[in-house]
C-alpha positions as CSV (number, residue, x, y, z in Angstrom):
1,M,-71.5,-14.3,45.0
2,R,-72.5,-16.9,47.0
3,I,-69.8,-18.7,49.2
4,I,-70.5,-22.3,50.8
5,Q,-68.2,-24.2,52.6
6,I,-67.9,-27.8,52.7
7,V,-66.0,-29.1,55.9
8,G,-65.3,-32.7,57.3
9,Y,-61.9,-34.5,58.1
10,K,-60.1,-36.5,55.9
11,K,-61.4,-39.2,53.8
12,S,-65.2,-38.1,54.5
13,G,-65.7,-37.4,51.2
14,K,-65.4,-33.6,51.2
15,T,-63.8,-33.4,47.2
16,T,-66.9,-36.3,46.3
17,L,-69.0,-33.7,47.4
18,A,-67.9,-30.3,46.3
19,C,-67.4,-31.8,43.0
20,E,-71.0,-33.1,42.7
21,L,-72.3,-29.2,43.6
22,I,-70.0,-27.7,41.1
23,R,-70.9,-30.0,38.0
24,A,-74.7,-29.2,39.5
25,F,-74.0,-25.4,39.0
26,A,-71.8,-25.6,36.4
27,A,-74.6,-27.4,34.7
28,E,-77.3,-24.7,35.3
29,G,-74.9,-22.4,33.4
30,R,-73.3,-21.1,36.8
31,K,-70.0,-19.6,37.0
32,V,-67.9,-21.7,40.0
33,G,-65.0,-21.3,42.0
34,T,-63.1,-22.9,44.5
35,L,-60.9,-22.7,46.9
36,K,-59.4,-25.9,48.7
37,H,-57.3,-26.1,51.7
38,D,-54.2,-28.3,52.0
39,A,-52.6,-28.9,55.7
40,H,-49.4,-30.2,54.0
41,Q,-46.8,-29.3,51.7
42,F,-48.3,-29.7,48.3
43,E,-46.3,-29.5,44.8
44,P,-47.9,-28.3,42.2
45,E,-46.1,-28.9,39.2
46,P,-44.0,-32.0,38.8
47,P,-40.6,-32.1,39.0
48,G,-38.2,-30.9,36.3
49,T,-40.7,-28.8,34.6
50,D,-39.6,-25.4,33.6
51,T,-41.9,-23.3,35.8
52,W,-40.6,-26.0,39.1
53,K,-37.2,-25.0,38.0
54,H,-38.1,-21.1,38.2
55,R,-39.3,-21.8,41.8
56,E,-36.1,-24.1,42.7
57,A,-33.9,-21.4,41.6
58,G,-36.0,-19.2,44.3
59,S,-38.4,-17.5,42.6
60,S,-41.1,-15.9,45.0
61,A,-43.9,-15.6,42.5
62,T,-44.3,-18.2,39.1
63,A,-46.9,-18.1,36.8
64,I,-47.4,-20.6,33.8
65,V,-50.1,-19.4,30.9
66,S,-51.5,-21.5,28.0
67,P,-53.8,-20.4,25.3
68,T,-56.6,-22.0,27.5
69,R,-55.5,-21.4,31.0
70,T,-53.3,-19.5,33.9
71,A,-51.6,-20.9,37.1
72,W,-50.3,-18.8,39.7
73,V,-48.1,-20.3,42.6
74,L,-46.5,-17.9,45.3
75,E,-44.3,-19.2,48.0
76,R,-46.0,-17.9,50.5
77,T,-49.4,-19.0,52.9
78,T,-52.7,-17.0,51.8
79,P,-55.2,-15.9,54.0
80,I,-58.5,-17.1,53.2
81,E,-59.8,-13.5,52.9
82,E,-57.2,-12.8,50.3
83,L,-58.2,-15.8,48.3
84,V,-62.3,-14.9,48.6
85,S,-61.6,-11.7,47.4
86,Q,-59.4,-12.5,44.7
87,M,-62.1,-14.5,44.2
88,R,-65.0,-12.2,44.2
89,L,-63.3,-9.9,41.4
90,R,-63.8,-13.1,39.0
91,D,-67.5,-12.5,38.5
92,L,-68.2,-15.9,39.8
93,D,-72.2,-17.3,40.5
94,D,-70.3,-19.5,42.8
95,L,-67.8,-20.2,45.2
96,I,-67.1,-23.5,46.9
97,I,-64.8,-23.9,49.7
98,E,-63.4,-27.1,50.6
99,G,-62.0,-27.0,54.2
100,F,-60.5,-23.9,56.3
101,K,-62.9,-25.2,59.5
102,S,-62.2,-21.7,61.3
103,A,-63.3,-19.4,58.5
104,P,-66.8,-17.8,58.9
105,Y,-68.9,-18.7,55.4
106,P,-71.9,-20.8,55.5
107,K,-70.6,-24.7,56.3
108,V,-72.1,-27.9,55.2
109,A,-70.7,-30.5,57.8
110,L,-69.9,-33.7,56.4
111,I,-70.2,-36.3,59.1
112,R,-69.2,-40.1,58.7
113,N,-69.7,-40.8,62.3
114,D,-70.6,-40.0,65.9
115,G,-67.0,-39.2,66.4
116,D,-67.0,-36.5,64.0
117,A,-69.8,-34.8,65.8
118,D,-67.7,-31.7,66.8
119,L,-68.3,-30.5,63.7
120,L,-71.3,-29.3,65.0
121,Q,-69.6,-26.4,66.7
122,L,-67.8,-24.7,64.1
123,S,-69.2,-21.6,63.5
124,N,-71.9,-20.8,60.9
125,V,-72.9,-24.2,60.2
126,V,-76.1,-24.4,57.9
127,A,-76.7,-27.9,57.2
128,I,-74.8,-31.5,58.3
129,A,-74.7,-34.2,55.4
130,L,-74.4,-37.4,56.5
131,R,-73.5,-40.2,54.1
132,K,-75.5,-43.0,56.4
133,P,-78.5,-42.4,59.8
134,L,-76.6,-41.3,62.7
135,P,-79.7,-40.9,64.7
136,A,-77.0,-39.3,68.2
137,V,-75.9,-36.8,65.4
138,E,-79.2,-36.4,63.6
139,E,-80.7,-35.6,67.4
140,R,-78.4,-33.2,68.4
141,A,-78.2,-31.3,65.1
142,A,-82.4,-31.0,65.4
143,A,-81.6,-29.7,68.9
144,M,-79.2,-26.8,67.5
145,G,-81.4,-26.0,64.7
146,I,-79.5,-27.3,61.9
147,P,-80.9,-29.3,59.3
148,V,-79.7,-33.1,58.3
149,L,-79.3,-34.4,54.9
150,V,-79.1,-38.1,54.8
151,L,-77.1,-38.5,51.3
152,P,-76.5,-42.4,51.2
153,A,-74.7,-42.5,47.8
154,P,-71.9,-40.4,46.5
155,D,-74.1,-39.2,43.8
156,S,-77.5,-38.1,45.9
157,S,-76.7,-34.9,46.3
158,E,-80.2,-33.4,45.3
159,R,-81.5,-32.5,48.3
160,L,-78.4,-30.5,49.4
161,L,-78.4,-29.3,46.0
162,A,-82.0,-27.9,46.9
163,F,-81.4,-26.7,50.6
164,L,-78.6,-24.3,48.7
165,R,-80.7,-23.1,46.4
166,S,-83.9,-22.1,48.7
């Protein structure tokens, strides 16, 4: 299973880029899984639903199943290593991880401006993606041997896809 992390700061376009990769890999017939880090207290289901009521009543683990979908909600945090291990059991070709900056997997850092250049210091950055040219960032990345891909439009990820396929 190929693992690719997309890292960047809030509103940098991580989800947009992750979705571009997911669509492209799925269109090739590849089975893709995703992990998303949320720094806030997310609510996985609307208040008032039956499973929400189960959780509010004190359930530590809740699952909901339909003919086409299964969802689990655990009332605890889960280490990324455990999540990746679970994904390995799903017979996936690719796993796209959004966020989890400190995780050890190959990362594409999405950099919006010069202030985001500290992302180059993360472990295992294999490429940076820019939405516009940033000469100072590009120079720094080149000095570190990190490929730079300028992706000016949200749907212009072909260069990144070619890099990831190689």
